[in-house]
N, C-alpha and C positions, 0 to 999 in steps of 0.2 A: 633542414633537419639532418642530424647526424645519421649516417647509414650503419645501423647496427645489424649484425648477422647473428641469429640465434644458433648456437652450436648444439645445444642439447637442453632438454627439460626433463627433470627427474626429481624424485624425493631426495633432499639433501639438507644437511644442517648448516647453520651459520658458522659455528665454531670451526669446523674442519674446512669449509669452503673459504672462509676468511684467510686461513693459513695457506690454502691453495693459491688464492689470489696473490699473496705475497711471494710465493715461490715462482709463479708464472711471471710476475713482474721482474724477478731477477733473471729467470731464463736459464738455459743449459750452458752456463759459463764454462763448465768443465770441457766442453768441446767447441764452444763458440765464445771465446773470451772477449771479443769486441762487441758482442750483442748487448744492447741496452735495455732489453726486456719489453714486455707489453705494458704500456702505461695507462691504457683506457679499458675499463671494465664496466659492465652493467649487468647486475645479477638481481633477479626479481623472484621473490618468494610470494606465491599466491596459491591459496587453497591447498597448501601442503607441498606444492611442487616448486622447484627452483629452476628458473630459466636463465641460462648462461649466454651472454651476448658479448661480442667483440666488434670493434669497428672494422668494416670491410677493408679499409686501406691498411690497417695494422696487420690483418691476416695475410693480405697480399704481400706486404713488406716482409713478414716473417717467412712465408712460404718461399719467396724468391731468395732470401738470405740462406735458408737451409739447403735449397737445391744448389745454389751457387757453391756452398761449402762442400756438398757431397760430390759435385762434379770436379771440383778443384783438388780435393784431397782423397786419394784412393783409400785411405784408412778411416775416413769419416764415419761411414755407416757401421763398420765393425766396432769402432770405438764407442759410438753412441749406444749400440745395443749392449755391449759388454760392460761398459762403465755405468750405464743406467741400472742394469741388473745388479751390479756390485753395490751401488748406492742403496738400492732397495733392500738387498739382503743385509747390508751393514746396519741400516736404520732399524730393521726388525731386531737384530741382536742388541743394538743400543737401547731400544725401547724395552726389551725384556730385562736388560740389566738395570735400567732406570726403575722399573716396577719392583725388581728385587731389592734395590737400594731403598725404595720407599717402604717396602714391607718391613725391612729391618729397622727403619727409622720412624715407624708409624707412631711411636709414642711422643714424637715431637711435631705437633700439628703446625707449629710456626714455619716448618720447612715446606709446607704445601706450595707456597708461592715459588720457591726455588724449583721444586719438582715440576710444577706446572709450566714454568718458563722453559725447562729443558724439553718437556713434551712438545711444546709449541715449536721449538727450534728443530726438533727431529721431524715432526710432521711437515713443516715448511720445506725441509730439505728434500723430501720426496717429490714435491711439486716442481722443484727446479729441473727435474728430468723431463718435464712435459714439452713435447713438440706439438705445436698447435696444428689445427686442421690444415692439410696441404692441398687445398682446392686448386690452386694455380698449378701445382705439380701434376695433379690428376688431369688437368686440361692439357698439359704437355703430352701425357700418355695417350689421350684421345686423339690429339693431332698426329701422334706417331703411329696411329692405327691399332692401338690396343683396345679390343672390344671389352665392354663392361664385364661380360661373362668370363673372359680370360683374366681380367684384372683381379677378380675375386679369388681365382686360383693362384695367381702369381703372388698376391700379397698375403695369402693365408699362411701363418707360421707353420713350420714343419714340426714344431714341438707341441705336444698335447698340452692344452691349458690346464689350470687347476680344476676348472669345471669338468674337463674331460677325464682327468685323473680321479676326481671324486666319483663320477659316474661309473668308471671302470671298477673302482674298489667296491662300490655299492653292488654292482652286478655280480662280482665275484663272491660276495657274501651270500647273495640270493642263490647263486648256483650251488654253493656248498650246502646250503640248507636243503635245496631241492634234491641234491645228490644223495642225501641221507634218507630220502623218502618222506620228508616232512612236507606238508601241504599248505601250511599257513605260517606267517611270521610268528604268531602266538604259539603255535605248535612247536616251532623251532626253539623258542626261548624257554619252553618248559623242560627242565631237566638238562639243559645244555648251557652251563654257565659261560662256556667259551664264546657263545654268540653275544651274550651281554658284554663281554670284554671287547669283542670286535666292534660292536656298535659304539661303545664308549670311546674307543680309540679313533673310530671314524669321525665322531663328532669333534674330538680334539684336533684332528688333522684338517677337517674341512668345515666344521660348524660355524666358523667365523666369516665364511664367504659373503654373506649378505650385508655385513655391517657398513660397507662403503656405499650401499644403496639405501641407507637410512632404514634398514630392517634390523630385527633382532637376530641374535645367534640362533641357529637351529638347536632345538632340544630333542630329547628322545622321542617325544610324541610326534614331532614333525618327521623325523627320520623313519619312524614306524610307518607313517602314511606313505612316504616315498617307497618303502620296501613293499608294502601291500599293493601299491599300484603296479608293480612290475613282477609280482610273484608268479602270476599265471601267463606272463608274456611269452608267446611262442617264438618270438624272434630274439630271445635272450642270448643264445649262443652266437647268432650272427652279429649282434651288436658288440659282444665281447671281442670277437675276432676282428671286427672293424676297428675298434679302439686300439687293440694291441698292434695292429698293422698300420695304424694311422700315419706314423712318420714315413714308413717306406712308401705307402701309397701316395701321400702328399708330395714327397720328393719326386716320384715318377711323374705325377701330373705337372708339377711345376717345371721340372727340367725339360719336359717335352715342349712347353711353351717358351721357356726362358731362352733356349738355344736359338730361337728364331729372331731374337731381338738384337738391335745394334747396341754398342757399348753404352752410349748415353742413356738409352731407355732401360737397359739392365740396371744401371746405377740408380735411376729413379725408382724402379720396381724394388730394388733391394732396400731403399730408404723406406718405402711404404711397408714392406714386410717387417723391417725392424721396428717401425712405429706401431704397427699392429700388435706385435709381440709385447713390446714394452708397455703399451697402453693398458692391456688387460693385466699384465704382470704387476704393473704399478697400482692399478685399481685393487687388485687382490692384496697387495702390500699395504695399502691404506687400511683395508679391512683388518688385516693381521695386526697392524700396529695399534689400531683402536682396541682390538681384542686384548692385546698385551697390556694396554694402558687402562683397561676398565677398572681395576682396583683403585688406581690413583684418581681417576675421574669420579668414581662413586664416592670416594672420601671427600673430594672437593665439593661435590654436590651436597653431601650431608652437612658439611660445615656451612654452606650457604643456604641451607634449608630449602633446597629444590631437589627434584629427582634428577638422575643422570640424563634421561632424555630431555628434560627441561633445560639442563645446563647447556645442551647443544645449541640452544637458540640465542646464545650471547656470544659476542666477539671476545677475543683474548684480552683486550684492554679492560673491558667491563668486568671480566672474571678476575683478572689480576688486581684491579682496583678494589673489588669486593673482598678479596682475600687479605689485602693490605689494611683496609679500613674497617672491616667488619660490616660494611654496608651489604644488606641482603638484596640480591637480585630477585625480581618478582616472578613467581610461577605464572600469574595471569599474563604478564608481559610476554613470557615465553610462548604461551599458547597463541596470543594475538599475532606474534611475529610469524608463525607458521602460515598464517592466512594473508598477511599483508606486510611486506618488508622489502626494501630496496637498498642495495649498495651500488653507488655510482662513483667511479674513479675516473677523472678526466685530467690528463697530464699530471698524473701522480697525486692529485688532490682528492682526498677521501671525503665522501658524504654518505650518510645513511638516512633513510626515511622510513617512517612507520605511521600506521593509522591513516587518517584522512589525507595526509601529504602524499601517500603512495599514488593515488589516482592521478593527481596533478602531474607528478614527475613521469608517469607512464604516458600521459597525453603529450608531454613534451618530447619524449624520446622514441616512442614506438607508435606507429600507425595502427589503427584498429584492424583486426583480422577480418578478412572477407571470405565467405563461403557461400552457398555450398551445395546447390542442387546439381551435383555432378554424377555421371555414371562411369567416368573414367578417372582413376587415381594414378598419379605417376610418382615414381621413386627411383631408388638406385638398387641395382642387383647386388645382393650379398651372396646368394647361391642360386644358380639357374634351375629352371624347371617350370613345368606348366601343371597347375592343379586346379580342379574345380571342387568347390565345397561350400558348406554353410558357415557363415561368419560367427565366431564367438569372440566377443570383446571382453577382455579381463583387465582389471586395474589393481587387483589385490591377490596375493597368493592364496587366500581362502577360496578363490574362485577356480583354482586349477582343477578341482574335481568335476567342474561343469564342462570341461573341454572334452568333447567326444573324439575318438580316434578318427583322423582324417579331416577334422575341422580346420577352417582357416582362422588361425589365432591372430587377433588384431589387438594391439596395445600401444601405449605411448612409447614404451621401451621395455626391454626385458632385463631381468637381473637373475641371480642364482636361485631365488625362490621359484622362478618360473620354469625350471629345468624339466620337471615332469610334464607340464603342459606343452612345452616345446617338443618333447620327444613323442607326444601323441599326435601332434598337429600334422596335417597334410601340407600346410604352408604357413609361413609367418609373415606378418605385415606390421611394421612399426612406423610411428610418426617421426621418431627422433633417430639420430645416429648417422654415422658415416661408415665407410668400409672397415674401420678399425673398432667398431662398437661391439658390445657384448653379444647382441643378436647376430651380427655378422659372423663373428668368430665361432660361436657355438653352432649356428646353423650349418656352417661348413663342416664342422666335426660330425654333426648328425646327418649331413647330406639331405637337408630339408630345404626346399625352395624358400627363399626369403627375400623380401623387398623391404628396404629401409628408407628412412628419411622422407616419407610421404607427406608429412606435416599435417595432413587433414584426415587421415584414415578413420580415426575414432569419431570424427565429427560428421563424416559423410555416410559411413556404414552403420548398420544396426544389427543387433543379434538376429540370426536367422536369414539374413540376406544371402542369396545364392550368387556366388562370384566365381570368376576365373582369374587366377593369379598367374601371369606370365612373367616370372621373375627375370628371365633372360632379357626381355624387352622392357622391363621396368614399369609394368602396368598392372593394375587391378581393374577388371570390368565387372559392373553389375550385370547379371543375367536375369532373364525372366524366371519367375519362381518354378521350381521343379516339383511336381506333385507325384 
């Protein structure tokens, strides 16, 4: 049986991820021109979530190739970071220009195929910046004596993420409201048009963040809930200060550890830090590009008589064929694919499966999961600390109001919609992700103990369980109930 390794499982659409597969298969040729790409993929959509799998030998081969390049070329890490960011920024500009061109030419529906082809090319370009998981490199750091708790600080970017910038801007709006003696968000909006303007600008700047996580853009109602949740927060000023001083503090933390490392270890650490930064920057760019392209995608969906969310359940060839021939893709088929759909690519040969064929191919490729009467759960440290608290499992942003201050937030993975729940949590535990994932990056910015990649947390734990999270040691322990 082939040895697939699951990289991540999250809500994801078929259209964007098909384009990601194509980009990953090409690889970062702008810095690794001899690389021939990842040719084997296994993506499984089940019950609304997409599981991403790669062959272990492919991941090892890629990790070794990247580390070899980084150690052999002093400018490799800097170039990867700078050129990847440039590609992301350039694609956003091109996507915005494409949508503008479409808006000016919208009276010519026959051009939809041309516009859609350009959208696919741009989205695929973003994926070429992806450097896959670097497990082998992480093993080299362990051998070199770098503790997991130190690794999280060494690989955490010194630049504040989009999520951090969004939180800071939101906190500053609340502080201004409170400084005027206003005691609720609603009170602030009455008679003060400038706050309406500030909130509208905030949504334009950051409301697209959830799109890459298969969520909808934030609207005013969602933003109002975020503001209400923090209006009476007594730690508001401390949090603003921490975010403003984030870069200085992070550089001090990192430099204190970095100076003790030998040159080879420093290079690998720099590689991880660059990958961490670009991973989230690219994820946010995917969201921004989808946001910029929404008018085009909505027009295509209308022509094909499906909704824009339903359009996401078809691959680019199916959509292009439907635009060329007038063949209507089916809304029912789109709904079914979110529940059962597989893409398998072996040696660059593409296959897709749906319906009853999915279970058969899953039996061929993936062994059944085993669980789960365990009292000890293991994962990787994203931010150290020891916390005891009651478990709250959430799977949807609508549940964030159920997270009590100090709770142990447990979920498959986090995304921008979970920001408020994360900020209230005493600790965060996820099933998915590595040291470059959303939960890892945001927990470091929030300084909340976080354990990632447990694989089984939501299956073993239940709401109300009393647990101890020792993120530094990478464990969660069930404790006797506390009465």
